[in-house]
N, C-alpha and C positions, 0 to 999 in steps of 0.2 A: 737804225739807218734805213732798213727796208721800207718802213712805214713812210718815210719822207720820199723815197723813190716812187712808191706807189701813188702817193698824193700828187707828186709832180707829174707822173704819167697820166693820171686821171685828169688833172687840170689842163694839160696840153691837149688831150683828146676833146675835152669839153669845149675849150676855146675854138678848136678847129671845127667841130660840129656846129657850134653857134655861128661862127663866121660863114660857114658853107651855106647856112640857111638865112644869112643876112639879118641876124637878130642882134640887137643891142643887149648888153647885160641887163638893162632895165626891162626890156621886153621879155627876155627869158625868165627873169625873176618873177614878173607878173604872171606869165603863163604857167610857171611851176609852183607858184605860191611861196617862193623863197625871197629873201631880202637881196637886193642888188649887191650890197657889200659882201654878203656871203658868197655870191656867185664869183665875185672878184677874188676873194680869198681862196676859193676852190681852184680857180684858174691859175693862180700863181703857186699852188701847192702848199699853201699855209694851213689848209684845213683838209681833213679826209671826210668824205661823205658817208653818211649812214645808208643802210639799204633803203630806207624810206626816201631819203634825198635822191638817191640814184633812180628810184622808181619815178619820183616827181619829175626829175630832169628828162628821163627817157620818154615819159608821156608828153612833156612839153616840146621835146624835139621830134616827137612822133616816130620814134625808133624803138625796137624791142630792147628790153633791159639786157638780154643776152648779147645783142649786137654791141651795145655800149661796153659791156664787160670784155667782150672779145677784142675790141679796139684797144682797151687799156692793157690787156694782157699782151697783145702784139707789140705795143709801145714798150712795155717792160722787157720783152724778149729782145727787141731791136736795140734798146739801150744797153742791155747786157752783152749782146754780140758786138756792139761798137766798142765797149770797154775791153773785151777780149782781143779784138783785132788791133787795138791801140797798144797792147802790151807787147 
């Protein structure tokens, strides 16, 4: 279950970053050397990225990998806090 939550958090962060930079999935795919459908699957949390994929995406988005990871971690903490507060 944790793996799905992590993939969903990564996907949400990826989508936000892509949209902030006004990139289409196609453009991000081209810039990162990944397939557009794979970008889509990442964004909806159906796939988990490898370290290589995360590096390619962070380079394409022109952000440090550590920043990308910190955003995902913050999203996971936020969703965990939301669940605790709802209980």
